[in-house]
N, C-alpha and C positions, 0 to 999 in steps of 0.2 A: 630510394629512387631519386629523391630530391638532391642528394649528394652527388649522384652521377650526373644529373643535369648541370649542377654547378661546375663540376670538373670539365664537362664538355664545353660549357660557355667560357670558362677561364682559358682553356687551351685554345679554343677558337679565337677568342679576343687577342690572346698573345700572338698567335700565328698571323692573324689579320694585321695587327700593328707592325709586326716584323716584316711580313712579305708584301704588304700593300696590295697593289693590283694583281700580284701573282697568287693571292690567296684563293680566288675562285678556281683558276686552272689547276691548282694543287689539289683542291677538294675533288674536282672532277676526275683527276688522275687517280686519286685514292679510291673513289667509287668505281672507276673502271677496273682497278686491280682487284677489288672485292668481287665485282661481277665476273671477271675472268677466272678467279679462283673457284667461284660457285659453279660456273658453267663447266669448268674442268672436272669438278666432282660429278656433275650430272652426266657429262659425256662418258665418264668411266662406267657409270651404271648402264648407260645406253649401249655401250660397246661390250658390255658384259665382262669388263675387266675388274680386277680388284684394285682398290685404292691402297697403294703401298706408300710407306714413308719415303722411299727412295725417289719416286716420281714427284711426290709433294715437295721434298727438299729441293729437287732440281728446279721445279717451278718457282718456288720461293727465291732461290738463288738468282734466277733470271730476273725476277722483279726487283731484287736488291741491286743487281747490276744496272737495271734500267734507272732506278732512283739515283744511283751514283753518277750515271751520265747526265741526268737532269741537274744534279748538284754541281757537277763540273761546269755545265753550261751556265748556271746561275752565277758561279764564282767568276767565270770569264766575263760575263756581262757586267758584273759589279766592277771588275778590274778595268774593263774598257771604259765604263762610265767615269770612274775615278781619273783615268788617264785623260779622257776628253775634257773633264772639268778643270784639270790642272795643267793642261798643255800650254796655256797662255802665260804661265808664270815665268818671270825672268828677273833676277836680281831683286827679289822681294816685291816686285810690281806685278799685279795680276791684271791681265787684259780682260776687259769686259766688252768686247766688240759684239755686234748684233747677233750673229748666228754662227754656230759651229757645226760642221767644219767648213761650210760654204757661206759666203756672204750673199745676201739677197738683194744686191744692188745698192745697199746703203753704204755710205762712207764709214770708215772706221771711226769709232768714237775716240776722242782725245781726252786723256786723263793726265793731269799735271803737266800739260804742255808736251806730252809724248804720245805719239801714235802707236797703236798696237800692231 
């Protein structure tokens, strides 16, 4: 039992350090998936249907597709963040003006005698 706790803590810590603020929403999404699967099993009993592997695999495939969409969204977010952070670069000079993408009334900061 102690080994299982260590694995959960290690995986949780690694995901938390990798995902940062997105760790909590990801855990919530995982819990919602587990609850959805459990309620699907309960609904089958309530409707007096048999639980068959075909329906289960369809449900799991839908959840996998949902997670793939979340992954695509995260990748697009990282790419847009990277592009926004590096959009001020030109000829080896990185612009560090006040705010991106809109200035908040401040003048552009001047670095090395050049304006951004």
